[in-house]
VMD Tcl script that draws the C-alpha trace (Angstrom):
set ca {
  {69.04 16.43 24.45}
  {65.35 16.89 23.77}
  {64.46 19.47 21.15}
  {60.68 19.88 21.28}
  {57.61 19.82 23.53}
  {54.20 18.23 22.95}
  {51.29 19.23 25.20}
  {47.85 17.92 25.95}
  {45.37 20.73 26.67}
  {42.74 19.91 29.30}
  {44.31 19.42 32.72}
  {47.75 20.43 31.44}
  {47.51 23.98 30.09}
  {44.11 24.85 31.52}
  {41.33 23.00 33.28}
  {38.20 22.91 31.16}
  {37.19 19.55 32.63}
  {34.59 21.26 34.82}
  {32.94 22.76 31.71}
  {33.00 19.39 29.93}
  {31.41 17.81 32.99}
  {28.61 20.39 33.22}
  {27.83 20.05 29.51}
  {27.91 16.24 29.51}
  {25.88 16.08 32.73}
  {23.18 18.31 31.22}
  {23.02 16.25 28.03}
  {22.96 12.97 29.96}
  {20.11 14.26 32.13}
  {18.09 14.98 28.99}
  {18.59 11.31 28.06}
  {17.56 10.15 31.56}
  {21.14 9.18 32.40}
  {22.76 10.38 35.61}
  {26.55 10.82 35.64}
  {28.73 12.11 38.45}
  {32.23 13.58 38.66}
  {33.75 10.15 39.27}
  {32.31 8.87 36.00}
  {33.44 12.06 34.27}
  {37.04 11.11 35.12}
  {36.69 8.19 32.69}
  {36.07 10.67 29.86}
  {39.39 12.49 30.27}
  {41.55 12.56 27.18}
  {39.13 10.83 24.84}
  {37.19 12.19 21.88}
  {33.71 13.70 21.92}
  {32.06 10.74 20.16}
  {33.87 8.21 22.35}
  {32.72 10.14 25.42}
  {29.12 10.05 24.20}
  {29.37 6.32 23.52}
  {30.61 5.74 27.08}
  {27.74 7.77 28.54}
  {25.15 5.92 26.45}
  {26.65 2.56 27.44}
  {26.67 3.62 31.09}
  {22.95 4.41 30.81}
  {22.17 1.21 28.90}
  {21.18 3.19 25.81}
  {24.08 2.36 23.48}
  {21.81 0.77 20.85}
  {19.01 3.32 20.81}
  {20.46 6.06 18.61}
  {21.59 6.13 14.98}
  {25.01 7.51 14.11}
  {23.34 10.67 12.79}
  {21.42 11.12 16.04}
  {24.57 10.57 18.09}
  {26.41 13.20 16.06}
  {23.57 15.63 16.73}
  {23.75 14.89 20.47}
  {27.51 15.41 20.50}
  {27.10 18.70 18.63}
  {24.48 19.83 21.15}
  {26.87 19.08 24.01}
  {29.64 20.99 22.26}
  {27.46 24.05 21.71}
  {26.70 24.13 25.44}
  {30.39 23.58 26.27}
  {31.49 26.45 24.02}
  {28.92 28.72 25.68}
  {30.38 27.81 29.08}
  {33.88 28.61 27.76}
  {32.92 32.15 26.81}
  {34.40 33.52 30.04}
  {37.76 31.72 29.67}
  {40.75 34.09 29.92}
  {44.55 34.05 30.49}
  {43.82 33.89 34.23}
  {42.61 30.32 33.64}
  {46.08 29.08 32.67}
  {47.28 26.47 35.16}
  {50.16 27.45 37.52}
  {53.53 27.91 35.84}
  {52.31 27.24 32.30}
  {52.87 30.74 30.89}
  {56.41 31.03 32.27}
  {57.28 27.55 30.99}
  {55.98 28.33 27.48}
  {57.85 31.65 27.52}
  {61.07 29.88 28.54}
  {60.63 27.49 25.61}
  {60.06 30.40 23.24}
  {63.21 32.18 24.42}
  {65.25 29.02 23.87}
  {63.72 28.39 20.45}
  {62.16 25.08 21.56}
  {59.14 24.36 19.32}
  {55.85 23.37 20.91}
  {52.95 21.37 19.46}
  {49.51 20.66 20.88}
  {48.17 17.09 20.94}
  {44.61 17.38 22.19}
  {41.47 15.43 21.33}
  {39.54 18.71 21.65}
  {38.25 20.17 18.40}
  {37.93 23.46 20.29}
  {41.66 23.64 21.05}
  {42.51 26.57 18.72}
  {39.69 28.67 20.19}
  {40.74 27.79 23.75}
  {44.39 28.71 23.07}
  {43.21 32.06 21.69}
  {41.11 32.77 24.78}
  {44.09 31.88 27.00}
  {46.30 34.15 24.84}
  {48.94 31.43 24.29}
  {48.24 30.39 20.67}
  {51.43 32.16 19.55}
  {53.54 29.71 21.57}
  {52.44 26.72 19.48}
  {54.00 25.98 16.11}
  {51.28 23.43 15.36}
  {47.97 22.16 16.73}
  {47.10 18.61 15.66}
  {43.62 18.50 14.12}
  {41.80 15.59 15.81}
  {39.65 15.19 12.69}
  {42.76 13.85 10.90}
  {43.22 10.99 13.38}
  {42.21 7.41 12.78}
  {42.51 6.42 16.46}
  {42.16 8.25 19.78}
  {44.34 8.06 22.87}
  {45.86 5.78 24.18}
  {46.90 5.15 20.57}
  {50.14 7.11 19.97}
  {48.99 8.53 16.60}
  {48.28 12.06 17.86}
  {51.68 12.30 19.55}
  {53.52 10.96 16.50}
  {51.74 13.58 14.35}
  {52.60 16.31 16.85}
  {56.31 15.42 16.80}
  {56.33 15.23 12.99}
  {54.59 18.62 12.79}
  {57.60 20.27 14.44}
  {60.03 18.19 12.33}
  {61.31 16.07 15.20}
  {61.53 12.35 15.91}
  {59.38 11.26 18.87}
  {62.47 10.42 20.93}
  {63.57 14.05 20.56}
  {60.43 15.34 22.26}
  {58.84 15.53 25.71}
  {55.11 14.94 26.15}
  {52.91 16.45 28.89}
  {49.69 14.72 29.98}
  {47.32 14.44 32.93}
  {45.49 11.25 31.87}
  {46.64 7.65 31.99}
  {45.54 7.11 28.38}
  {47.67 10.07 27.32}
  {50.75 8.88 29.21}
  {50.37 5.48 27.57}
  {50.19 7.13 24.15}
  {53.26 9.27 24.84}
  {55.31 6.26 25.91}
  {54.16 4.14 22.97}
  {55.20 7.00 20.69}
  {58.69 6.82 22.18}
  {58.66 10.14 24.00}
  {59.73 11.16 27.49}
  {56.53 11.52 29.54}
  {55.77 14.21 32.11}
  {52.59 13.58 34.10}
  {50.61 16.40 35.71}
  {49.29 15.01 38.99}
  {45.64 14.08 39.04}
  {43.27 11.72 40.82}
  {44.17 9.17 38.15}
  {47.30 7.04 38.62}
  {49.72 8.03 35.87}
  {51.42 4.68 35.44}
  {54.37 4.81 33.08}
  {55.16 8.51 33.39}
  {58.88 9.26 33.62}
  {58.17 12.03 36.10}
  {54.99 13.26 37.81}
  {54.64 16.82 39.14}
  {51.86 18.88 40.66}
  {52.41 21.85 38.33}
  {54.81 23.39 35.84}
  {56.28 25.39 38.71}
  {58.15 22.22 39.70}
  {59.83 21.88 36.31}
  {63.10 23.37 35.11}
  {63.17 23.46 31.31}
  {66.97 23.25 31.01}
  {67.09 20.18 33.23}
  {64.13 18.57 31.49}
  {65.72 18.93 28.05}
  {68.73 16.85 29.17}
  {66.64 13.67 29.47}
}
mol new
graphics top color blue
foreach p $ca { graphics top sphere $p radius 0.5 }
foreach p [lrange $ca 0 end-1] q [lrange $ca 1 end] { graphics top cylinder $p $q radius 0.2 }
display resetview
């Protein structure tokens, strides 16, 4: 029996990818780099600085900026992103998420959030689901980003469970890889990306039965 749940945020609980894309696209344009939605898919699940590095490399500008300048660029993107998020509300929860979290609460199943987003606590508040999470992993404490399993191992430890006692939910291939390397059962939320390695892939939480899932 599984005893805990570990969630990614973007593409799993809500879809803020469109806001990330708009903010990254605007910043890239300022740097004379053009990115499209297909390229934006390669940024899913990775940190802000790693995303910036990929954009700069894509535009052939990876050696132009100092670390301090890159941090300023990333902060500028984040400010724009947070402005775009100002209208986020509980209506932006993905299908079935609220009922699934409520079912976990009723059963006393602890939940942790394993997201690379430094804005995760604010986003959970806007979605009115922060109370469902016993812990939110702080990405600033991580040495490595996904697909490294570190964030998932920390999430499991934060709710006092071994990785094999938990179920992880992801929509990105890098995240699924991290979940599996951590030793967890992996649920993939269907996306344009092939979720190789997931134990089960569903279109939404409406397809999942918590009692059945916990038996894996």
